[in-house]
C-alpha positions in Angstrom: 0.0 0.0 0.0 2.8 2.4 0.8 4.5 1.7 -2.6 1.2 2.4 -4.3 0.8 5.6 -2.4 4.3 6.7 -3.4 3.6 6.0 -7.1 0.4 8.0 -7.0 2.2 10.9 -5.4 4.9 10.8 -8.1 2.2 10.8 -10.8 0.4 13.7 -9.0 -2.8 11.6 -8.7 -5.4 12.4 -6.1 -4.5 11.4 -2.6 -5.6 8.1 -1.0 -7.7 8.0 2.2 -7.7 4.3 3.2 -10.1 3.4 6.0 -9.2 0.6 8.3 -9.5 -2.3 7.8 -8.4 -2.1 4.2 -7.1 -5.6 4.2 -7.4 -8.8 6.2 -11.2 -9.0 6.6 -13.6 -11.7 5.6 -14.8 -11.5 2.0 -17.3 -14.3 2.1 -17.5 -18.0 1.7 -14.1 -19.7 1.3 -13.5 -23.4 0.8 -10.5 -25.2 2.4 -9.4 -26.6 -1.0 -8.9 -23.0 -2.3 -6.2 -22.6 0.3 -4.7 -25.9 -1.1 -4.9 -24.5 -4.6 -3.3 -21.2 -3.6 -0.4 -23.1 -1.9 0.0 -25.3 -5.0 0.0 -22.3 -7.3 2.7 -20.5 -5.4 4.9 -23.6 -5.0 4.8 -24.6 -8.7 1.9 -27.1 -8.4 -0.5 -25.1 -10.6 -0.8 -28.0 -13.1 -2.2 -30.4 -10.5 -4.7 -27.7 -9.4 -5.8 -27.3 -12.9 -6.3 -31.0 -13.3 -8.3 -31.2 -10.1 -10.6 -28.3 -11.1 -11.0 -29.6 -14.7 -12.1 -33.0 -13.3 -14.8 -31.3 -11.2 -16.4 -29.2 -13.9 -20.1 -29.5 -14.4 -22.6 -28.1 -16.8 -25.5 -25.9 -15.8 -23.7 -24.1 -13.0 -23.5 -20.3 -13.1 -20.0 -18.9 -12.4 -21.5 -16.9 -9.4 -22.9 -20.0 -7.7 -21.5 -20.3 -4.1 -19.1 -23.3 -3.9 -21.2 -25.1 -1.3 -24.3 -25.0 -3.5 -22.4 -26.0 -6.6 -20.7 -29.0 -4.9 -23.8 -30.1 -3.0 -22.5 -28.7 0.3 -19.8 -31.2 1.0 -16.7 -30.3 -0.9 -15.6 -31.8 -4.2 
């Protein structure tokens, strides 16, 4: 955030007025496997994550559907 603020000041853009909390708060439903996918992605295991998600695809589900509704409420 401080780096972004410095760049904005260098570009003479309007000032920022962040309001706490601007990070670290709950953004809604989060499934445990997404933590696993994030860990895999940052450690080079992105291909395995892709294979797992590809194997779980289903037709007739809107992209905005909460994971618990799309998966029947019990994970994959």
